[in-house]
N, C-alpha and C positions, 0 to 999 in steps of 0.2 A: 335219221336227219333229211328232208327234204333235196328235192336238187336247187332249188329257189335257194336255201341257206346257203350248200355249195360255191353259188355262183356268186359273189360278193366280190367288190374291194373298197379297199380303206381309200382307193383312190378314185375323185368325182367322174371324169372321162371314163375311168371303165366302168365303173358301176351306174353310168348312163346308157352306157353301148350296152352292156350286158341286161338294165330295162329293158331295152327299143329289143335286143336281142329278142329276150321275151315274152314281151309284147308281141314283137310279128309271129311270134314262133304260136300262138295262144289265140291269136285273132288269125293266123292263116292269109298274113301277107308276105308280099315278095320281096319287101322293102320299104323302112320308115326311118326317113332322114328329119333329122331335129335341128333348125337353120337360124339363126337371127334371123331379122324382118329383113336384113340388109340382103340373107343369102349366103354367110358363112357359117358353115356345116361346124357343130357342134359335137353331134354324137350320129351314130347310126345304125343299121343291122341288115343283112341282105348280100345275098351272093349274085355275083352275074349282075351286076346293078351299079353305076354308077354315082355312090351315090352325094361325091360331091355337089354335079351337075343335077340331080333330080334333085338337091335340096333348096341348089341355086333358082333354080325353074318355079319350085313351090311356093319360093317367096317372090319371086319381079310379076307374076304372070298376074296376081291381080283376080285368082280366077279362083273356085271351090273345088271345083271339078274341070280336070282337062284327059286329054289324049297324048303317051307319052310312049316313040317306044311304041311295044307291045305290051303298054301297062296304061291303065287309069289310073290316074295321076287324083289324089285329097288331099288338101291344102287346108287347115285350119290354125287359125292364128291361137297359142296360149301365152300366159302370163305366168309367171315363175318371178315370184321371189318380184313383183315389181317389173319386171323383162320380160320388154314383147318377143316371142320366140315364132319358130313357126312347126308345126308338123306335116310332114309330107308325106302322107302310105301311097305303097303301089298295090292296087285292088281291092278295097274298102277304104270307109272310114272309119277311124276310131271315135271312142266316146273322149273328149279333150280333157275335160275335167279329172277324168280319174287317171288319166297320162300328166296332166301340172301337176295334183298332187303328191305325186310318183316322185318327178323330179325335185319337186319341191322338198320331201324328205329324204331326199339324196345330197343336195347343195345344203343342209341343213346340219348333217351329219359330221 
């Protein structure tokens, strides 16, 4: 059984956090935060980063890319199950449609 199958949860919040941690590791991000469009943290992954603040900045700035501390943040709107969210990643941009599809699968379970 591979590691992806071992790192699962029946709880949506934990499953989203595990999904974002896997994305962070796979893409090579310092951190990633998923927020509502108002900036409230839904889930996130990353060490030595204030995920709540990073996500709130991403949602509120209205910019797709900007500098924050020693990171370059990339912000993308996501629509997951007809809910507007923001994905803020530190380091590089990620493929938003695949992230939205993964989150939709988690929430549909």
